[in-house]
All heavy atoms as TSV, in Angstrom:
chain	resi	resn	atom	element	x	y	z
A	1	MET	N	N	0.848	-1.165	0.000
A	1	MET	CA	C	0.000	0.000	0.000
A	1	MET	C	C	0.899	1.236	0.000
A	1	MET	O	O	1.791	1.374	0.814
A	1	MET	CB	C	-0.893	-0.025	1.241
A	1	MET	CG	C	-1.824	1.120	1.315
A	1	MET	SD	S	-2.899	1.152	2.766
A	1	MET	CE	C	-3.306	-0.529	3.016
A	2	ASN	N	N	0.640	2.113	-0.947
A	2	ASN	CA	C	1.411	3.344	-1.069
A	2	ASN	C	C	0.801	4.454	-0.232
A	2	ASN	O	O	-0.280	4.309	0.330
A	2	ASN	CB	C	1.453	3.783	-2.532
A	2	ASN	CG	C	2.178	2.791	-3.395
A	2	ASN	OD1	O	3.119	2.144	-2.955
A	2	ASN	ND2	N	1.736	2.649	-4.622
A	3	GLN	N	N	1.503	5.560	-0.178
A	3	GLN	CA	C	0.976	6.748	0.495
A	3	GLN	C	C	-0.307	7.188	-0.193
A	3	GLN	O	O	-0.424	7.085	-1.407
A	3	GLN	CB	C	1.985	7.896	0.405
A	3	GLN	CG	C	3.236	7.696	1.204
A	3	GLN	CD	C	3.046	8.159	2.629
A	3	GLN	OE1	O	2.011	7.932	3.242
A	3	GLN	NE2	N	4.052	8.796	3.165
A	4	PRO	N	N	-1.277	7.696	0.542
A	4	PRO	CA	C	-2.481	8.229	-0.114
A	4	PRO	C	C	-2.141	9.506	-0.875
A	4	PRO	O	O	-1.289	10.284	-0.444
A	4	PRO	CB	C	-3.432	8.507	1.038
A	4	PRO	CG	C	-2.581	8.619	2.243
A	4	PRO	CD	C	-1.364	7.774	1.991
A	5	THR	N	N	-2.800	9.705	-2.000
A	5	THR	CA	C	-2.609	10.935	-2.752
A	5	THR	C	C	-3.284	12.073	-1.993
A	5	THR	O	O	-4.126	11.825	-1.120
A	5	THR	CB	C	-3.214	10.821	-4.168
A	5	THR	OG1	O	-4.622	10.638	-4.047
A	5	THR	CG2	C	-2.598	9.667	-4.947
A	6	PRO	N	N	-2.963	13.317	-2.313
A	6	PRO	CA	C	-3.592	14.432	-1.599
A	6	PRO	C	C	-5.122	14.408	-1.641
A	6	PRO	O	O	-5.777	14.770	-0.664
A	6	PRO	CB	C	-3.036	15.663	-2.304
A	6	PRO	CG	C	-1.698	15.221	-2.806
A	6	PRO	CD	C	-1.893	13.779	-3.207
A	7	GLY	N	N	-5.723	13.944	-2.737
A	7	GLY	CA	C	-7.173	13.877	-2.827
A	7	GLY	C	C	-7.792	12.788	-1.970
A	7	GLY	O	O	-8.995	12.804	-1.714
A	8	MET	N	N	-6.982	11.834	-1.525
A	8	MET	CA	C	-7.480	10.729	-0.709
A	8	MET	C	C	-7.446	11.026	0.783
A	8	MET	O	O	-8.148	10.389	1.561
A	8	MET	CB	C	-6.640	9.469	-0.951
A	8	MET	CG	C	-6.753	8.887	-2.299
A	8	MET	SD	S	-5.664	7.445	-2.411
A	8	MET	CE	C	-5.880	6.994	-4.114
A	9	VAL	N	N	-6.652	11.979	1.188
A	9	VAL	CA	C	-6.418	12.220	2.612
A	9	VAL	C	C	-7.695	12.608	3.350
A	9	VAL	O	O	-8.016	12.031	4.391
A	9	VAL	CB	C	-5.320	13.286	2.814
A	9	VAL	CG1	C	-5.185	13.669	4.279
A	9	VAL	CG2	C	-3.991	12.779	2.271
A	10	LYS	N	N	-8.441	13.573	2.837
A	10	LYS	CA	C	-9.648	14.035	3.535
A	10	LYS	C	C	-10.677	12.913	3.679
A	10	LYS	O	O	-11.184	12.699	4.792
A	10	LYS	CB	C	-10.246	15.236	2.803
A	10	LYS	CG	C	-11.407	15.865	3.533
A	10	LYS	CD	C	-11.870	17.125	2.826
A	10	LYS	CE	C	-13.002	17.786	3.565
A	10	LYS	NZ	N	-13.443	19.010	2.892
A	11	PRO	N	N	-11.017	12.174	2.611
A	11	PRO	CA	C	-11.971	11.073	2.806
A	11	PRO	C	C	-11.469	10.013	3.778
A	11	PRO	O	O	-12.241	9.507	4.599
A	11	PRO	CB	C	-12.148	10.488	1.397
A	11	PRO	CG	C	-11.758	11.578	0.476
A	11	PRO	CD	C	-10.721	12.369	1.198
A	12	ILE	N	N	-10.179	9.685	3.736
A	12	ILE	CA	C	-9.632	8.671	4.644
A	12	ILE	C	C	-9.736	9.143	6.089
A	12	ILE	O	O	-10.107	8.384	6.977
A	12	ILE	CB	C	-8.182	8.324	4.259
A	12	ILE	CG1	C	-8.177	7.525	2.949
A	12	ILE	CG2	C	-7.485	7.545	5.371
A	12	ILE	CD1	C	-6.803	7.321	2.352
A	13	ARG	N	N	-9.431	10.401	6.344
A	13	ARG	CA	C	-9.542	10.946	7.699
A	13	ARG	C	C	-10.989	10.927	8.190
A	13	ARG	O	O	-11.254	10.665	9.362
A	13	ARG	CB	C	-8.982	12.368	7.773
A	13	ARG	CG	C	-7.503	12.443	7.539
A	13	ARG	CD	C	-6.763	11.766	8.638
A	13	ARG	NE	N	-5.326	11.859	8.408
A	13	ARG	CZ	C	-4.445	11.077	8.959
A	13	ARG	NH1	N	-4.826	10.129	9.785
A	13	ARG	NH2	N	-3.178	11.204	8.704
A	14	HIS	N	N	-11.934	11.196	7.302
A	14	HIS	CA	C	-13.345	11.155	7.692
A	14	HIS	C	C	-13.785	9.726	7.990
A	14	HIS	O	O	-14.614	9.516	8.882
A	14	HIS	CB	C	-14.221	11.796	6.618
A	14	HIS	CG	C	-14.312	13.276	6.737
A	14	HIS	ND1	N	-13.317	14.116	6.295
A	14	HIS	CD2	C	-15.256	14.071	7.268
A	14	HIS	CE1	C	-13.654	15.356	6.538
A	14	HIS	NE2	N	-14.839	15.366	7.142
A	15	VAL	N	N	-13.269	8.747	7.248
A	15	VAL	CA	C	-13.594	7.359	7.554
A	15	VAL	C	C	-13.051	7.005	8.936
A	15	VAL	O	O	-13.722	6.333	9.726
A	15	VAL	CB	C	-13.028	6.379	6.502
A	15	VAL	CG1	C	-13.255	4.944	6.912
A	15	VAL	CG2	C	-13.651	6.627	5.147
A	16	GLN	N	N	-11.846	7.469	9.260
A	16	GLN	CA	C	-11.291	7.229	10.598
A	16	GLN	C	C	-12.190	7.830	11.671
A	16	GLN	O	O	-12.447	7.217	12.696
A	16	GLN	CB	C	-9.904	7.856	10.730
A	16	GLN	CG	C	-8.789	7.047	10.169
A	16	GLN	CD	C	-7.470	7.725	10.482
A	16	GLN	OE1	O	-7.221	8.834	10.027
A	16	GLN	NE2	N	-6.653	7.061	11.261
A	17	LEU	N	N	-12.672	9.032	11.432
A	17	LEU	CA	C	-13.469	9.747	12.419
A	17	LEU	C	C	-14.875	9.157	12.579
A	17	LEU	O	O	-15.334	8.931	13.691
A	17	LEU	CB	C	-13.569	11.227	12.032
A	17	LEU	CG	C	-14.360	12.137	12.944
A	17	LEU	CD1	C	-13.705	12.193	14.321
A	17	LEU	CD2	C	-14.444	13.527	12.349
A	18	TYR	N	N	-15.561	8.901	11.464
A	18	TYR	CA	C	-16.956	8.470	11.512
A	18	TYR	C	C	-17.137	6.954	11.407
A	18	TYR	O	O	-18.229	6.460	11.626
A	18	TYR	CB	C	-17.756	9.149	10.404
A	18	TYR	CG	C	-17.861	10.638	10.600
A	18	TYR	CD1	C	-17.056	11.511	9.876
A	18	TYR	CD2	C	-18.743	11.180	11.525
A	18	TYR	CE1	C	-17.141	12.881	10.058
A	18	TYR	CE2	C	-18.827	12.546	11.715
A	18	TYR	CZ	C	-18.025	13.391	10.980
A	18	TYR	OH	O	-18.109	14.736	11.170
A	19	GLY	N	N	-16.107	6.230	11.003
A	19	GLY	CA	C	-16.207	4.779	10.881
A	19	GLY	C	C	-16.566	4.302	9.491
A	19	GLY	O	O	-16.247	3.181	9.123
A	20	TYR	N	N	-17.232	5.143	8.718
A	20	TYR	CA	C	-17.602	4.781	7.357
A	20	TYR	C	C	-18.033	6.025	6.597
A	20	TYR	O	O	-18.278	7.078	7.186
A	20	TYR	CB	C	-18.730	3.741	7.345
A	20	TYR	CG	C	-20.040	4.229	7.919
A	20	TYR	CD1	C	-21.032	4.757	7.091
A	20	TYR	CD2	C	-20.300	4.172	9.283
A	20	TYR	CE1	C	-22.235	5.213	7.615
A	20	TYR	CE2	C	-21.491	4.612	9.807
A	20	TYR	CZ	C	-22.466	5.138	8.960
A	20	TYR	OH	O	-23.648	5.588	9.486
A	21	LEU	N	N	-18.110	5.891	5.282
A	21	LEU	CA	C	-18.664	6.912	4.410
A	21	LEU	C	C	-19.824	6.290	3.657
A	21	LEU	O	O	-19.882	5.075	3.491
A	21	LEU	CB	C	-17.617	7.420	3.409
A	21	LEU	CG	C	-16.366	8.067	3.987
A	21	LEU	CD1	C	-15.407	8.459	2.863
A	21	LEU	CD2	C	-16.717	9.280	4.824
A	22	VAL	N	N	-20.745	7.112	3.181
A	22	VAL	CA	C	-21.876	6.624	2.396
A	22	VAL	C	C	-21.820	7.237	1.001
A	22	VAL	O	O	-21.292	8.335	0.808
A	22	VAL	CB	C	-23.230	6.948	3.060
A	22	VAL	CG1	C	-23.395	6.175	4.345
A	22	VAL	CG2	C	-23.385	8.424	3.316
A	23	GLU	N	N	-22.375	6.497	0.032
A	23	GLU	CA	C	-22.424	6.974	-1.337
A	23	GLU	C	C	-23.830	7.472	-1.652
A	23	GLU	O	O	-24.813	6.778	-1.403
A	23	GLU	CB	C	-22.058	5.850	-2.302
A	23	GLU	CG	C	-22.037	6.283	-3.742
A	23	GLU	CD	C	-21.623	5.183	-4.690
A	23	GLU	OE1	O	-21.369	4.054	-4.243
A	23	GLU	OE2	O	-21.562	5.465	-5.887
A	24	ARG	N	N	-23.891	8.694	-2.149
A	24	ARG	CA	C	-25.146	9.278	-2.621
A	24	ARG	C	C	-24.851	10.031	-3.903
A	24	ARG	O	O	-23.914	10.844	-3.947
A	24	ARG	CB	C	-25.738	10.251	-1.585
A	24	ARG	CG	C	-26.194	9.590	-0.310
A	24	ARG	CD	C	-26.965	10.551	0.590
A	24	ARG	NE	N	-26.192	11.730	0.942
A	24	ARG	CZ	C	-25.730	11.987	2.162
A	24	ARG	NH1	N	-25.960	11.145	3.151
A	24	ARG	NH2	N	-25.043	13.087	2.395
A	25	ASN	N	N	-25.629	9.754	-4.931
A	25	ASN	CA	C	-25.471	10.453	-6.214
A	25	ASN	C	C	-24.038	10.405	-6.741
A	25	ASN	O	O	-23.483	11.395	-7.190
A	25	ASN	CB	C	-25.928	11.907	-6.111
A	25	ASN	CG	C	-27.367	12.025	-5.713
A	25	ASN	OD1	O	-28.187	11.206	-6.107
A	25	ASN	ND2	N	-27.684	13.033	-4.913
A	26	ARG	N	N	-23.422	9.219	-6.618
A	26	ARG	CA	C	-22.063	8.969	-7.110
A	26	ARG	C	C	-21.008	9.848	-6.431
A	26	ARG	O	O	-19.979	10.167	-7.001
A	26	ARG	CB	C	-21.983	9.101	-8.630
A	26	ARG	CG	C	-22.866	8.093	-9.355
A	26	ARG	CD	C	-22.592	7.908	-10.813
A	26	ARG	NE	N	-21.235	8.007	-11.280
A	26	ARG	CZ	C	-20.319	7.027	-11.215
A	26	ARG	NH1	N	-20.615	5.872	-10.668
A	26	ARG	NH2	N	-19.107	7.210	-11.710
A	27	LYS	N	N	-21.269	10.230	-5.189
A	27	LYS	CA	C	-20.311	10.978	-4.377
A	27	LYS	C	C	-20.295	10.377	-2.982
A	27	LYS	O	O	-21.271	9.785	-2.536
A	27	LYS	CB	C	-20.691	12.453	-4.313
A	27	LYS	CG	C	-20.599	13.136	-5.653
A	27	LYS	CD	C	-20.899	14.592	-5.537
A	27	LYS	CE	C	-20.611	15.256	-6.850
A	27	LYS	NZ	N	-21.746	15.625	-7.613
A	28	LEU	N	N	-19.166	10.539	-2.288
A	28	LEU	CA	C	-19.046	10.023	-0.925
A	28	LEU	C	C	-19.226	11.148	0.090
A	28	LEU	O	O	-18.687	12.242	-0.075
A	28	LEU	CB	C	-17.686	9.371	-0.705
A	28	LEU	CG	C	-17.381	8.124	-1.521
A	28	LEU	CD1	C	-16.066	7.525	-1.067
A	28	LEU	CD2	C	-18.479	7.109	-1.422
A	29	PHE	N	N	-19.978	10.833	1.141
A	29	PHE	CA	C	-20.268	11.769	2.226
A	29	PHE	C	C	-20.013	11.068	3.549
A	29	PHE	O	O	-20.127	9.845	3.642
A	29	PHE	CB	C	-21.751	12.169	2.208
A	29	PHE	CG	C	-22.191	12.891	0.980
A	29	PHE	CD1	C	-22.511	12.205	-0.181
A	29	PHE	CD2	C	-22.311	14.267	0.989
A	29	PHE	CE1	C	-22.941	12.874	-1.313
A	29	PHE	CE2	C	-22.748	14.950	-0.139
A	29	PHE	CZ	C	-23.052	14.247	-1.295
A	30	HIS	N	N	-19.718	11.834	4.605
A	30	HIS	CA	C	-19.737	11.210	5.923
A	30	HIS	C	C	-21.206	11.005	6.278
A	30	HIS	O	O	-22.093	11.558	5.623
A	30	HIS	CB	C	-18.923	11.992	6.960
A	30	HIS	CG	C	-19.448	13.336	7.343
A	30	HIS	ND1	N	-20.499	13.498	8.206
A	30	HIS	CD2	C	-19.051	14.571	6.992
A	30	HIS	CE1	C	-20.729	14.779	8.381
A	30	HIS	NE2	N	-19.872	15.457	7.644
A	31	PRO	N	N	-21.525	10.191	7.274
A	31	PRO	CA	C	-22.909	9.752	7.502
A	31	PRO	C	C	-23.974	10.845	7.517
A	31	PRO	O	O	-25.062	10.638	7.008
A	31	PRO	CB	C	-22.836	9.042	8.848
A	31	PRO	CG	C	-21.445	8.548	8.922
A	31	PRO	CD	C	-20.603	9.578	8.229
A	32	ARG	N	N	-23.711	11.987	8.078
A	32	ARG	CA	C	-24.723	13.047	8.099
A	32	ARG	C	C	-24.304	14.253	7.277
A	32	ARG	O	O	-24.854	15.337	7.437
A	32	ARG	CB	C	-24.989	13.475	9.538
A	32	ARG	CG	C	-25.639	12.368	10.323
A	32	ARG	CD	C	-26.119	12.844	11.644
A	32	ARG	NE	N	-26.801	11.751	12.318
A	32	ARG	CZ	C	-26.794	11.557	13.610
A	32	ARG	NH1	N	-26.147	12.403	14.384
A	32	ARG	NH2	N	-27.433	10.545	14.137
A	33	GLY	N	N	-23.337	14.061	6.403
A	33	GLY	CA	C	-22.782	15.167	5.649
A	33	GLY	C	C	-23.646	15.647	4.509
A	33	GLY	O	O	-24.418	14.894	3.925
A	34	THR	N	N	-23.488	16.912	4.191
A	34	THR	CA	C	-24.175	17.502	3.054
A	34	THR	C	C	-23.200	17.936	1.971
A	34	THR	O	O	-23.614	18.210	0.857
A	34	THR	CB	C	-25.014	18.723	3.490
A	34	THR	OG1	O	-24.154	19.680	4.103
A	34	THR	CG2	C	-26.116	18.308	4.459
A	35	GLN	N	N	-21.927	18.007	2.306
A	35	GLN	CA	C	-20.887	18.360	1.342
A	35	GLN	C	C	-20.131	17.104	0.946
A	35	GLN	O	O	-19.635	16.378	1.814
A	35	GLN	CB	C	-19.907	19.383	1.951
A	35	GLN	CG	C	-20.525	20.701	2.318
A	35	GLN	CD	C	-21.002	21.456	1.094
A	35	GLN	OE1	O	-20.337	21.482	0.067
A	35	GLN	NE2	N	-22.183	22.055	1.197
A	36	PRO	N	N	-20.008	16.826	-0.348
A	36	PRO	CA	C	-19.299	15.615	-0.764
A	36	PRO	C	C	-17.811	15.699	-0.443
A	36	PRO	O	O	-17.197	16.771	-0.521
A	36	PRO	CB	C	-19.537	15.554	-2.266
A	36	PRO	CG	C	-19.851	16.945	-2.671
A	36	PRO	CD	C	-20.504	17.601	-1.485
A	37	LEU	N	N	-17.248	14.553	-0.053
A	37	LEU	CA	C	-15.817	14.476	0.228
A	37	LEU	C	C	-15.030	14.143	-1.024
A	37	LEU	O	O	-13.899	14.578	-1.183
A	37	LEU	CB	C	-15.550	13.421	1.306
A	37	LEU	CG	C	-16.211	13.702	2.652
A	37	LEU	CD1	C	-16.103	12.486	3.551
A	37	LEU	CD2	C	-15.566	14.910	3.297
A	38	CYS	N	N	-15.625	13.326	-1.899
A	38	CYS	CA	C	-14.992	12.974	-3.161
A	38	CYS	C	C	-16.022	12.305	-4.051
A	38	CYS	O	O	-17.118	11.969	-3.609
A	38	CYS	CB	C	-13.780	12.061	-2.956
A	38	CYS	SG	S	-14.169	10.420	-2.350
A	39	GLY	N	N	-15.653	12.099	-5.296
A	39	GLY	CA	C	-16.543	11.449	-6.247
A	39	GLY	C	C	-16.325	9.946	-6.302
A	39	GLY	O	O	-15.420	9.399	-5.664
A	40	ALA	N	N	-17.160	9.284	-7.066
A	40	ALA	CA	C	-17.089	7.829	-7.193
A	40	ALA	C	C	-15.781	7.380	-7.832
A	40	ALA	O	O	-15.259	6.312	-7.500
A	40	ALA	CB	C	-18.275	7.327	-7.997
A	41	GLU	N	N	-15.235	8.175	-8.728
A	41	GLU	CA	C	-13.968	7.812	-9.369
A	41	GLU	C	C	-12.829	7.761	-8.351
A	41	GLU	O	O	-12.027	6.832	-8.349
A	41	GLU	CB	C	-13.632	8.804	-10.485
A	41	GLU	CG	C	-12.394	8.426	-11.259
A	41	GLU	CD	C	-12.119	9.376	-12.400
A	41	GLU	OE1	O	-13.068	9.815	-13.059
A	41	GLU	OE2	O	-10.931	9.681	-12.615
A	42	MET	N	N	-12.763	8.738	-7.469
A	42	MET	CA	C	-11.740	8.736	-6.417
A	42	MET	C	C	-11.969	7.569	-5.471
A	42	MET	O	O	-11.017	6.921	-5.032
A	42	MET	CB	C	-11.753	10.055	-5.654
A	42	MET	CG	C	-10.755	10.107	-4.503
A	42	MET	SD	S	-9.033	9.925	-5.001
A	42	MET	CE	C	-8.727	11.526	-5.695
A	43	ALA	N	N	-13.223	7.266	-5.173
A	43	ALA	CA	C	-13.532	6.128	-4.305
A	43	ALA	C	C	-13.031	4.831	-4.926
A	43	ALA	O	O	-12.444	3.997	-4.233
A	43	ALA	CB	C	-15.027	6.049	-4.043
A	44	SER	N	N	-13.228	4.666	-6.226
A	44	SER	CA	C	-12.748	3.444	-6.872
A	44	SER	C	C	-11.227	3.387	-6.870
A	44	SER	O	O	-10.642	2.309	-6.727
A	44	SER	CB	C	-13.305	3.320	-8.286
A	44	SER	OG	O	-12.808	4.327	-9.118
A	45	ARG	N	N	-10.563	4.526	-6.985
A	45	ARG	CA	C	-9.092	4.542	-6.895
A	45	ARG	C	C	-8.624	4.164	-5.497
A	45	ARG	O	O	-7.617	3.472	-5.337
A	45	ARG	CB	C	-8.539	5.911	-7.275
A	45	ARG	CG	C	-8.500	6.121	-8.771
A	45	ARG	CD	C	-7.699	7.335	-9.123
A	45	ARG	NE	N	-8.670	8.309	-9.624
A	45	ARG	CZ	C	-8.552	9.608	-9.532
A	45	ARG	NH1	N	-7.515	10.142	-8.961
A	45	ARG	NH2	N	-9.477	10.399	-10.014
A	46	MET	N	N	-9.355	4.603	-4.463
A	46	MET	CA	C	-8.988	4.242	-3.093
A	46	MET	C	C	-9.226	2.753	-2.840
A	46	MET	O	O	-8.469	2.130	-2.102
A	46	MET	CB	C	-9.759	5.102	-2.086
A	46	MET	CG	C	-9.275	6.533	-2.049
A	46	MET	SD	S	-9.968	7.494	-0.684
A	46	MET	CE	C	-11.605	7.834	-1.303
A	47	ILE	N	N	-10.244	2.188	-3.457
A	47	ILE	CA	C	-10.478	0.749	-3.345
A	47	ILE	C	C	-9.348	-0.014	-4.023
A	47	ILE	O	O	-8.794	-0.963	-3.467
A	47	ILE	CB	C	-11.847	0.373	-3.945
A	47	ILE	CG1	C	-12.963	0.908	-3.043
A	47	ILE	CG2	C	-11.968	-1.139	-4.119
A	47	ILE	CD1	C	-14.343	0.799	-3.645
A	48	GLU	N	N	-8.977	0.399	-5.225
A	48	GLU	CA	C	-7.882	-0.247	-5.961
A	48	GLU	C	C	-6.559	-0.138	-5.216
A	48	GLU	O	O	-5.744	-1.061	-5.261
A	48	GLU	CB	C	-7.738	0.365	-7.351
A	48	GLU	CG	C	-8.875	0.040	-8.286
A	48	GLU	CD	C	-8.794	0.812	-9.590
A	48	GLU	OE1	O	-7.753	1.449	-9.866
A	48	GLU	OE2	O	-9.789	0.779	-10.335
A	49	ALA	N	N	-6.347	0.981	-4.532
A	49	ALA	CA	C	-5.097	1.189	-3.797
A	49	ALA	C	C	-5.075	0.442	-2.470
A	49	ALA	O	O	-4.044	0.371	-1.809
A	49	ALA	CB	C	-4.875	2.683	-3.552
A	50	GLY	N	N	-6.224	-0.104	-2.050
A	50	GLY	CA	C	-6.263	-0.870	-0.821
A	50	GLY	C	C	-6.603	-0.066	0.421
A	50	GLY	O	O	-6.437	-0.549	1.534
A	51	TRP	N	N	-7.120	1.142	0.252
A	51	TRP	CA	C	-7.479	1.982	1.399
A	51	TRP	C	C	-8.896	1.723	1.877
A	51	TRP	O	O	-9.159	1.740	3.068
A	51	TRP	CB	C	-7.320	3.464	1.056
A	51	TRP	CG	C	-5.903	3.867	0.961
A	51	TRP	CD1	C	-5.188	4.052	-0.183
A	51	TRP	CD2	C	-5.001	4.094	2.029
A	51	TRP	NE1	N	-3.907	4.386	0.118
A	51	TRP	CE2	C	-3.758	4.423	1.474
A	51	TRP	CE3	C	-5.124	4.053	3.405
A	51	TRP	CZ2	C	-2.650	4.708	2.249
A	51	TRP	CZ3	C	-4.016	4.344	4.183
A	51	TRP	CH2	C	-2.796	4.676	3.599
A	52	LEU	N	N	-9.825	1.531	0.944
A	52	LEU	CA	C	-11.227	1.354	1.293
A	52	LEU	C	C	-11.768	0.045	0.733
A	52	LEU	O	O	-11.237	-0.489	-0.238
A	52	LEU	CB	C	-12.084	2.493	0.725
A	52	LEU	CG	C	-11.847	3.895	1.223
A	52	LEU	CD1	C	-12.789	4.860	0.517
A	52	LEU	CD2	C	-12.020	3.995	2.724
A	53	VAL	N	N	-12.843	-0.409	1.333
A	53	VAL	CA	C	-13.619	-1.538	0.817
A	53	VAL	C	C	-15.086	-1.130	0.901
A	53	VAL	O	O	-15.493	-0.462	1.860
A	53	VAL	CB	C	-13.321	-2.844	1.582
A	53	VAL	CG1	C	-13.717	-2.754	3.027
A	53	VAL	CG2	C	-13.981	-4.016	0.918
A	54	LYS	N	N	-15.854	-1.514	-0.119
A	54	LYS	CA	C	-17.274	-1.164	-0.143
A	54	LYS	C	C	-18.080	-2.344	0.387
A	54	LYS	O	O	-17.941	-3.464	-0.081
A	54	LYS	CB	C	-17.719	-0.830	-1.557
A	54	LYS	CG	C	-19.144	-0.356	-1.643
A	54	LYS	CD	C	-19.510	0.066	-3.039
A	54	LYS	CE	C	-20.953	0.574	-3.042
A	54	LYS	NZ	N	-21.363	0.985	-4.374
A	55	THR	N	N	-18.905	-2.071	1.393
A	55	THR	CA	C	-19.807	-3.079	1.935
A	55	THR	C	C	-21.213	-2.500	1.901
A	55	THR	O	O	-21.541	-1.617	2.698
A	55	THR	CB	C	-19.435	-3.473	3.382
A	55	THR	OG1	O	-19.424	-2.303	4.192
A	55	THR	CG2	C	-18.066	-4.117	3.442
A	56	GLY	N	N	-22.024	-2.977	0.972
A	56	GLY	CA	C	-23.353	-2.403	0.788
A	56	GLY	C	C	-23.230	-0.995	0.246
A	56	GLY	O	O	-22.589	-0.769	-0.773
A	57	ASP	N	N	-23.819	-0.027	0.928
A	57	ASP	CA	C	-23.689	1.370	0.516
A	57	ASP	C	C	-22.660	2.123	1.355
A	57	ASP	O	O	-22.549	3.333	1.259
A	57	ASP	CB	C	-25.042	2.081	0.580
A	57	ASP	CG	C	-25.586	2.181	1.992
A	57	ASP	OD1	O	-25.142	1.394	2.850
A	57	ASP	OD2	O	-26.448	3.052	2.228
A	58	ARG	N	N	-21.903	1.393	2.174
A	58	ARG	CA	C	-20.889	2.010	3.033
A	58	ARG	C	C	-19.486	1.710	2.542
A	58	ARG	O	O	-19.218	0.646	2.006
A	58	ARG	CB	C	-21.006	1.496	4.464
A	58	ARG	CG	C	-22.269	1.906	5.148
A	58	ARG	CD	C	-22.300	1.402	6.554
A	58	ARG	NE	N	-23.504	1.858	7.229
A	58	ARG	CZ	C	-23.676	1.810	8.516
A	58	ARG	NH1	N	-22.756	1.305	9.310
A	58	ARG	NH2	N	-24.793	2.255	9.052
A	59	TYR	N	N	-18.607	2.654	2.759
A	59	TYR	CA	C	-17.192	2.485	2.471
A	59	TYR	C	C	-16.461	2.524	3.804
A	59	TYR	O	O	-16.631	3.472	4.574
A	59	TYR	CB	C	-16.687	3.618	1.577
A	59	TYR	CG	C	-17.198	3.541	0.161
A	59	TYR	CD1	C	-18.479	3.973	-0.165
A	59	TYR	CD2	C	-16.400	3.040	-0.852
A	59	TYR	CE1	C	-18.950	3.909	-1.454
A	59	TYR	CE2	C	-16.862	2.976	-2.162
A	59	TYR	CZ	C	-18.139	3.414	-2.452
A	59	TYR	OH	O	-18.599	3.343	-3.737
A	60	VAL	N	N	-15.659	1.507	4.079
A	60	VAL	CA	C	-14.898	1.428	5.330
A	60	VAL	C	C	-13.426	1.203	5.008
A	60	VAL	O	O	-13.076	0.788	3.911
A	60	VAL	CB	C	-15.428	0.302	6.245
A	60	VAL	CG1	C	-16.851	0.577	6.674
A	60	VAL	CG2	C	-15.332	-1.042	5.569
A	61	LEU	N	N	-12.577	1.488	5.997
A	61	LEU	CA	C	-11.146	1.253	5.824
A	61	LEU	C	C	-10.856	-0.239	5.798
A	61	LEU	O	O	-11.485	-1.016	6.513
A	61	LEU	CB	C	-10.359	1.881	6.972
A	61	LEU	CG	C	-10.279	3.403	7.000
A	61	LEU	CD1	C	-9.609	3.852	8.288
A	61	LEU	CD2	C	-9.559	3.942	5.798
A	62	THR	N	N	-9.876	-0.627	4.997
A	62	THR	CA	C	-9.432	-2.015	5.003
A	62	THR	C	C	-8.613	-2.251	6.270
A	62	THR	O	O	-8.097	-1.295	6.876
A	62	THR	CB	C	-8.547	-2.316	3.780
A	62	THR	OG1	O	-7.388	-1.490	3.837
A	62	THR	CG2	C	-9.294	-2.088	2.472
A	63	PRO	N	N	-8.480	-3.499	6.706
A	63	PRO	CA	C	-7.646	-3.777	7.880
A	63	PRO	C	C	-6.201	-3.303	7.693
A	63	PRO	O	O	-5.584	-2.800	8.635
A	63	PRO	CB	C	-7.713	-5.298	8.024
A	63	PRO	CG	C	-8.996	-5.672	7.372
A	63	PRO	CD	C	-9.178	-4.691	6.243
A	64	GLU	N	N	-5.676	-3.427	6.476
A	64	GLU	CA	C	-4.309	-2.958	6.211
A	64	GLU	C	C	-4.211	-1.447	6.385
A	64	GLU	O	O	-3.238	-0.935	6.922
A	64	GLU	CB	C	-3.867	-3.348	4.793
A	64	GLU	CG	C	-3.777	-4.827	4.565
A	64	GLU	CD	C	-5.126	-5.453	4.199
A	64	GLU	OE1	O	-6.066	-4.731	3.821
A	64	GLU	OE2	O	-5.233	-6.673	4.318
A	65	ALA	N	N	-5.216	-0.723	5.918
A	65	ALA	CA	C	-5.216	0.734	6.059
A	65	ALA	C	C	-5.311	1.138	7.522
A	65	ALA	O	O	-4.642	2.080	7.959
A	65	ALA	CB	C	-6.376	1.343	5.271
A	66	GLN	N	N	-6.118	0.414	8.294
A	66	GLN	CA	C	-6.228	0.714	9.720
A	66	GLN	C	C	-4.893	0.531	10.416
A	66	GLN	O	O	-4.498	1.339	11.251
A	66	GLN	CB	C	-7.301	-0.162	10.367
A	66	GLN	CG	C	-8.686	0.197	9.930
A	66	GLN	CD	C	-9.728	-0.765	10.461
A	66	GLN	OE1	O	-9.409	-1.786	11.060
A	66	GLN	NE2	N	-10.980	-0.449	10.239
A	67	ARG	N	N	-4.183	-0.551	10.087
A	67	ARG	CA	C	-2.860	-0.774	10.688
A	67	ARG	C	C	-1.873	0.287	10.247
A	67	ARG	O	O	-1.065	0.769	11.032
A	67	ARG	CB	C	-2.335	-2.158	10.318
A	67	ARG	CG	C	-2.991	-3.272	11.082
A	67	ARG	CD	C	-2.261	-4.589	10.915
A	67	ARG	NE	N	-2.282	-5.062	9.539
A	67	ARG	CZ	C	-3.263	-5.815	9.010
A	67	ARG	NH1	N	-4.293	-6.155	9.749
A	67	ARG	NH2	N	-3.203	-6.214	7.758
A	68	TRP	N	N	-1.918	0.675	8.981
A	68	TRP	CA	C	-0.991	1.663	8.442
A	68	TRP	C	C	-1.216	3.025	9.096
A	68	TRP	O	O	-0.268	3.740	9.375
A	68	TRP	CB	C	-1.161	1.765	6.932
A	68	TRP	CG	C	-0.079	2.514	6.249
A	68	TRP	CD1	C	1.114	2.014	5.810
A	68	TRP	CD2	C	-0.071	3.907	5.919
A	68	TRP	NE1	N	1.839	3.024	5.222
A	68	TRP	CE2	C	1.140	4.173	5.281
A	68	TRP	CE3	C	-0.990	4.930	6.101
A	68	TRP	CZ2	C	1.466	5.444	4.818
A	68	TRP	CZ3	C	-0.654	6.193	5.648
A	68	TRP	CH2	C	0.556	6.439	5.010
A	69	LEU	N	N	-2.468	3.368	9.351
A	69	LEU	CA	C	-2.792	4.682	9.924
A	69	LEU	C	C	-2.583	4.738	11.443
A	69	LEU	O	O	-2.542	5.821	12.009
A	69	LEU	CB	C	-4.231	5.045	9.600
A	69	LEU	CG	C	-4.519	5.297	8.115
A	69	LEU	CD1	C	-6.005	5.379	7.868
A	69	LEU	CD2	C	-3.819	6.559	7.644
A	70	ALA	N	N	-2.488	3.589	12.080
A	70	ALA	CA	C	-2.349	3.558	13.542
A	70	ALA	C	C	-0.987	4.033	13.985
A	70	ALA	O	O	-0.043	4.135	13.340
A	70	ALA	CB	C	-2.589	2.166	14.049
């Protein structure tokens, strides 16, 4: 797993804080958020990079990402 790109940092930090992100209208938000953190394309890049995993409509950190961020 490589370093997160600058566009990945804010969504990753929000996942750490809230536990998960939700997808609405092809954008990711924190659970009660009204401002999008990133788009679906960035989310797919974070999944490919091993930072996030999608479970249902939620995006959570992978176990490797949790260990890396600890």
